[in-house]
C-alpha positions in Angstrom: 133.4 250.8 349.1 134.0 251.4 345.4 136.1 254.6 346.1 138.5 252.6 348.3 139.7 250.1 345.7 141.7 252.7 343.5 143.3 254.1 346.7 144.7 250.6 347.6 146.1 250.2 344.1 147.5 253.7 343.9 149.3 253.0 347.2 150.7 249.8 345.8 151.9 251.5 342.6 153.8 254.0 344.7 155.5 251.1 346.5 156.3 249.2 343.3 157.8 252.3 341.7 160.8 251.9 344.1 161.3 248.2 343.8 163.8 248.2 340.9 165.8 251.0 342.5 165.9 249.1 345.8 167.2 245.9 344.1 170.0 247.9 342.6 170.8 249.6 345.9 171.0 246.3 347.6 173.1 244.7 344.9 175.6 247.6 345.0 175.9 247.4 348.8 176.2 243.6 348.6 179.0 243.9 346.0 181.0 246.1 348.5 180.5 243.6 351.3 181.3 240.5 349.1 184.6 242.2 348.1 185.5 242.5 351.8 184.4 239.0 352.6 186.5 237.6 349.7 189.6 239.0 351.4 188.4 237.7 354.7 188.5 234.2 353.1 192.0 234.9 351.8 193.1 235.8 355.4 191.3 232.8 357.0 190.1 230.0 354.8 187.7 228.8 357.6 185.3 231.6 356.5 183.6 231.1 353.1 181.8 233.5 350.8 178.1 232.8 350.0 177.3 234.0 346.5 173.9 232.4 346.3 171.9 235.3 347.8 169.5 236.3 345.0 166.5 235.9 347.3 167.9 238.6 349.6 167.6 241.2 346.9 164.0 240.0 346.2 163.1 240.3 349.8 164.7 243.7 350.2 162.7 245.0 347.2 159.4 244.1 349.1 160.3 246.3 352.0 159.8 250.0 352.8 161.5 249.6 356.1 165.3 249.7 356.5 166.0 247.4 359.3 169.4 245.6 359.5 170.0 242.7 357.0 171.8 239.5 357.8 174.9 238.6 355.7 175.7 235.0 356.5 179.3 233.8 356.4 179.4 230.0 356.2 182.1 228.2 358.1 184.2 225.7 356.2 183.3 222.8 358.5 181.5 219.6 357.6 178.5 220.0 359.9 177.6 216.3 359.7 180.9 215.5 361.5 180.0 217.7 364.5 178.1 216.7 367.6 174.9 218.7 368.3 174.6 218.8 372.1 171.5 220.3 373.7 172.1 221.4 377.3 169.3 220.7 379.8 168.2 224.3 379.9 168.7 224.8 376.1 165.1 225.8 375.5 164.4 229.4 376.5 161.1 231.0 377.5 160.2 231.9 373.9 160.7 228.4 372.6 164.1 229.0 371.0 166.3 225.9 371.1 170.0 226.3 371.7 172.9 223.9 371.4 176.6 223.4 371.5 178.8 222.3 368.6 181.0 219.5 369.8 184.1 218.1 368.1 184.1 214.3 368.3 187.1 212.4 369.4 187.1 210.4 366.2 186.5 213.4 364.0 188.6 213.7 360.8 189.5 216.9 359.0 188.6 219.1 361.9 192.1 220.1 362.9 191.6 223.8 361.9 188.6 224.0 364.2 190.6 222.7 367.2 192.9 225.7 367.6 192.7 227.9 370.6 191.2 230.9 368.7 187.9 229.1 368.1 187.9 226.0 370.2 187.7 225.2 373.9 188.7 221.7 375.2 186.2 219.8 377.2 186.8 219.8 380.9 184.8 216.7 381.5 187.0 213.7 381.7 184.1 211.3 381.4 183.1 212.6 377.9 183.7 209.6 375.7 182.5 211.2 372.4 183.4 214.9 372.6 186.9 216.5 373.1 185.7 220.1 373.1 183.5 222.7 371.4 183.6 225.3 368.7 182.8 228.5 370.7 180.6 231.2 369.0 182.1 234.1 370.9 185.6 233.0 369.7 184.5 232.6 366.2 182.9 236.1 366.2 186.1 237.6 367.5 188.3 236.0 364.8 185.8 237.0 362.2 185.8 240.6 363.5 189.6 240.8 363.4 189.5 239.5 359.8 186.9 242.0 358.8 188.9 244.9 360.2 192.0 243.7 358.4 190.1 243.1 355.1 188.5 246.5 355.2 191.9 248.2 355.6 193.3 246.2 352.8 190.4 246.9 350.4 190.5 250.6 351.1 194.3 250.8 350.7 194.2 249.0 347.4 191.1 250.9 346.1 189.0 247.7 345.9 186.0 249.6 347.4 185.1 253.2 346.9 186.0 255.8 349.5 183.1 256.2 352.0 181.3 253.1 350.8 181.8 251.2 354.1 181.7 252.4 357.7 183.4 250.0 360.2 182.9 252.1 363.3 180.0 249.9 364.4 182.4 247.0 364.7 183.7 248.7 367.8 180.3 248.7 369.5 179.6 246.2 372.3 176.8 244.1 370.8 176.2 240.4 370.1 176.6 240.6 366.4 179.0 242.2 363.9 177.5 245.3 362.3 178.6 247.1 359.2 177.2 250.2 357.5 177.5 250.0 353.7 176.7 253.0 351.5 174.7 252.4 348.3 174.2 255.7 346.5 172.2 257.9 348.9 171.0 255.0 351.0 173.0 253.4 353.8 172.2 249.7 354.6 173.2 248.1 357.9 174.3 244.5 357.6 174.8 242.1 360.5 177.6 239.7 359.7 176.6 236.3 361.0 178.8 233.2 361.0 176.7 230.1 360.2 177.1 226.3 360.2 174.8 224.8 357.7 173.3 221.4 358.7 170.7 219.2 357.1 170.3 216.6 359.8 170.5 216.2 363.5 168.9 219.6 364.4 165.9 220.1 366.7 162.7 219.2 365.0 160.7 221.9 363.1 157.1 221.4 364.2 155.6 223.3 361.2 157.1 220.9 358.6 153.7 219.4 357.8 151.9 222.7 357.2 151.0 222.3 353.5 147.8 224.2 352.8 148.3 227.4 350.8 151.6 226.2 349.3 152.1 224.2 346.0 152.1 220.4 346.7 155.5 219.2 348.0 157.1 222.7 348.0 157.2 223.0 351.8 158.9 219.6 352.2 161.4 220.3 349.5 162.4 223.6 351.1 162.6 222.0 354.5 164.9 219.3 353.2 167.6 221.9 352.5 168.4 222.1 356.2 168.9 225.0 358.5 171.7 227.3 359.7 173.2 227.2 363.2 174.1 230.8 364.3 175.5 232.3 367.5 173.0 232.6 370.3 175.3 233.5 373.2 178.9 233.3 374.1 178.8 229.5 374.4 175.6 228.4 372.6 174.4 228.3 369.0 170.7 228.3 367.9 168.8 227.1 364.9 168.0 229.9 362.3 165.3 229.3 359.7 165.5 232.7 358.1 166.7 231.3 354.8 163.9 228.7 354.7 161.2 231.4 355.4 162.6 233.5 352.6 162.4 230.5 350.3 158.7 230.1 351.3 158.1 233.7 350.7 159.5 233.3 347.2 157.1 230.3 346.6 154.2 232.5 347.6 155.3 235.0 345.0 155.0 232.4 342.3 151.3 232.1 342.9 148.6 234.3 341.4 147.1 236.8 343.7 148.1 239.7 346.0 150.0 237.8 348.8 153.3 239.7 348.4 151.5 242.9 347.5 149.6 242.8 350.8 152.9 242.3 352.7 154.5 245.3 350.9 151.5 247.5 351.8 151.5 246.6 355.5 155.3 247.0 355.7 154.9 250.5 354.3 152.0 251.3 356.6 153.9 249.9 359.6 157.0 252.0 358.8 155.1 255.2 358.0 152.1 255.1 360.4 152.6 252.6 363.2 156.3 253.3 363.7 156.2 257.1 362.9 158.5 256.9 359.9 160.8 254.4 361.6 161.3 256.6 364.7 159.4 254.5 367.1 159.9 250.8 368.1 157.4 248.4 366.5 156.9 245.4 364.3 159.7 244.2 362.0 159.5 243.0 358.5 160.2 239.5 359.9 157.0 239.8 362.1 154.9 240.7 359.1 156.5 238.0 356.9 155.4 235.5 359.5 151.9 236.9 359.5 151.7 236.4 355.8 152.9 232.8 356.0 150.2 232.0 358.5 147.6 233.8 356.5 148.5 231.8 353.4 147.9 228.6 355.4 144.7 229.8 357.0 143.4 231.1 353.6 144.6 228.6 351.1 141.9 229.3 348.4 143.1 231.4 345.4 139.9 233.5 345.7 141.1 234.8 349.1 144.0 236.6 347.3 142.3 237.7 344.1 141.4 241.2 345.3 144.0 243.6 346.8 142.0 245.0 349.7 140.7 241.6 350.8 144.3 240.2 350.6 145.5 243.0 353.0 142.8 242.2 355.4 143.7 238.5 355.5 147.0 239.7 357.0 145.3 242.2 359.3 143.0 239.8 361.0 145.8 237.4 361.7 148.0 240.3 363.0 145.3 241.7 365.2 144.7 238.3 366.7 148.4 237.9 367.5 148.6 241.3 369.1 145.5 240.8 371.1 146.7 237.5 372.5 150.4 238.6 372.7 151.5 235.6 370.7 152.9 235.4 367.1 153.9 231.8 366.6 157.1 231.1 364.6 155.9 229.6 361.4 158.1 226.5 361.5 158.3 226.2 365.3 154.9 227.3 366.7 156.0 227.0 370.4 158.3 230.0 369.8 156.5 233.3 370.4 158.1 236.0 368.2 156.4 238.8 370.3 157.8 237.6 373.6 160.8 239.7 374.8 160.5 241.9 371.7 160.2 245.0 374.0 157.0 246.2 372.3 154.0 247.9 373.8 151.5 245.4 372.4 148.5 247.3 373.7 149.4 250.6 372.0 150.4 248.7 368.9 147.1 246.9 368.8 145.2 250.2 369.0 147.1 251.5 366.0 146.6 248.4 363.9 142.9 248.2 364.8 142.4 251.9 363.9 144.0 251.3 360.5 141.9 248.2 359.9 138.7 250.2 360.8 139.6 253.3 358.7 142.6 252.6 356.5 142.0 255.5 354.1 144.0 258.2 356.0 147.2 256.0 356.1 146.9 255.2 352.4 147.0 258.8 351.2 150.5 259.5 350.0 149.7 262.9 348.5 147.5 265.9 349.4 145.5 265.3 346.2 144.2 262.1 347.6 142.4 263.8 350.4 138.7 263.3 350.6 135.9 262.2 352.8 136.7 258.9 354.6 134.0 256.2 354.8 132.7 255.5 358.3 134.6 253.1 360.5 134.2 249.4 359.4 133.6 248.4 363.0 130.6 249.4 365.0 131.8 247.6 368.1 135.2 246.5 369.5 136.4 243.1 368.5 139.3 242.7 371.0 137.4 240.1 373.1 136.7 238.1 369.9 140.3 238.3 368.8 141.5 236.9 372.1 139.6 233.6 371.8 142.6 231.6 370.4 144.5 232.3 373.6 141.9 230.2 375.5 141.2 227.6 372.8 143.7 226.9 370.0 140.9 225.4 368.0 139.9 228.9 367.0 143.2 229.2 365.1 141.3 228.1 362.0 139.9 229.5 358.7 136.3 229.6 359.9 137.3 231.8 362.9 139.3 234.2 360.8 136.4 234.3 358.3 134.3 235.6 361.1 136.8 238.4 361.6 136.8 239.2 357.9 133.0 239.5 358.0 133.3 241.9 360.9 135.6 244.1 358.8 133.1 243.8 355.8 135.6 242.0 353.5 134.2 238.4 353.5 133.2 237.9 349.9 133.5 234.1 349.6 130.9 232.1 347.7 131.9 228.7 348.9 128.9 227.2 350.7 131.0 225.0 353.0 133.1 227.9 354.2 130.1 230.1 354.7 128.5 227.4 356.8 131.6 226.8 358.9 131.9 230.6 359.4 128.3 230.9 360.5 128.7 227.9 362.9 131.8 229.4 364.7 130.1 232.8 364.7 127.2 231.4 366.7 129.6 229.8 369.1 131.4 233.1 369.7 128.1 234.9 370.3 127.4 232.5 373.2 130.8 233.4 374.7 130.9 237.1 374.1 127.4 238.3 373.8 125.6 240.1 371.0 128.1 243.1 371.0 130.8 240.9 369.4 
């Protein structure tokens, strides 16, 4: 085992060596985009520019993958004055809650949001509160037209460098507005998302009471900042918690230990090994970020994150369980399954992740000089049946159960007597269910 520890740290150093450059690349691309959005605001004051995006650069630096990034464009509407209407079928199969944004009859200062380009009058004569709705598809079309005009203006007046922005993707028929921004040798794809920020009156977030693993009061303070409503379909909006989750990630980075390091390592392994250098479909950074948030709650003790290899395995056991059960719960809304309708071959993905967890050395070698004899597999028998237990009994979604999994991967080095006792108790229970081979 001693030979493995330097390998993990060498892999992490290789990732960290690119962090500063990635921050600079993101900021250069963001500057181009903000310049365009500033002119969008000049063309249509209903679209604002959000300059408070320091956490986006922080998050981008953690990643090795280059998936699309969201650029939120706040709408200049007082969200508290709008009506949040949930249709009877608003909740989809994956637990996502959708709504409509209604303009109240007695609403003041909403005249600019009652024009035909973004508004549809209500056809229901018996509606006593709402006179119509702000329609996401119309808002997107107006924003798209403004983006095209702003890009032309900025290029014509030399406000952005030639070749720094490709607007061809705006012509594509897709739900969002996509722009390719060049930042040195790297091209970053941004999805431009109109948002309505709202602090109250949104569907409840079930995970708001999850406090273990986070500094006292930090989760509630972040939750108090509200959420964003973003387009879900032509007529409906949905709650987006992306900003809140990024804030929670930032909080984890303030704690001692290897929480964020473990996320960076798995994102690199996911990109290079599980997704074949980004050529194959697979897990996103958002999936792995959710896994880390759950692992931080399930393993709240500082000693769980003190050693790099053990920290990575905290994420691995949670990820393997989610892949085996086909369910990765949204951190703040656990009824929403992030793996449902993701179009992934979960069985094949599980095999790749389990192979890495059993023999990680091959995937951690970033240079031929790191070649050497690999230790034997960590697993003598399959663990998939054990990993599927939370699907039949949610009580297994607990620290003691995941401690059993850590022990199976030979990385349970906890000295706390109560945790050892709880782990042994649940292990005896699993043996009666799965037999001695588990």
